C-alpha positions in Angstrom: 0.0 0.0 0.0 1.3 3.5 -0.8 0.0 6.9 0.0 0.2 10.1 -2.1 1.5 11.9 0.9 4.6 9.8 1.0 4.0 8.8 4.6 4.2 5.2 5.8 0.7 3.7 5.9 -0.5 1.4 8.7 -3.6 -0.8 8.0 -5.4 0.1 11.2 -5.3 2.3 14.3 -3.8 -0.5 16.5 -0.8 -1.0 14.1 -0.2 2.7 14.0 -0.3 3.0 17.8 2.1 0.0 18.1 4.5 1.8 15.8 4.1 5.0 17.7 5.0 3.2 21.0 8.0 1.6 19.3 9.2 5.0 17.9 8.8 6.6 21.4 11.0 3.9 23.0 13.8 4.1 20.5 13.9 7.8 19.9 17.2 9.5 19.9 17.3 12.4 22.5 18.9 14.7 20.0 16.3 14.0 17.4 13.9 17.0 17.0 11.0 15.2 15.3 8.8 13.3 17.7 5.7 11.5 16.5 3.0 12.1 19.0 -0.2 10.6 17.5 -1.8 8.5 14.9 -4.5 9.7 12.5 -6.6 8.4 9.6 -5.5 9.7 6.2 -8.2 11.1 4.0 -6.1 10.4 0.8 -5.5 6.7 1.3 -7.8 5.7 4.2 -4.8 4.2 6.1 -3.3 5.4 9.4 -0.2 7.5 9.7 1.9 9.0 12.5 2.4 12.7 12.9 4.4 15.1 15.1 1.7 17.7 15.0 
């Protein structure tokens, strides 16, 4: 599955939340971008992570 936004698609909210938890655990302290939530994309109907 691909998305016109270029973001990584997740098939459902649970998969996106699992990826979010994993990203939070392995985050580099010097990294500025921090994914904070999952949302359903209107373009592809999949779930993505965002830092906004």
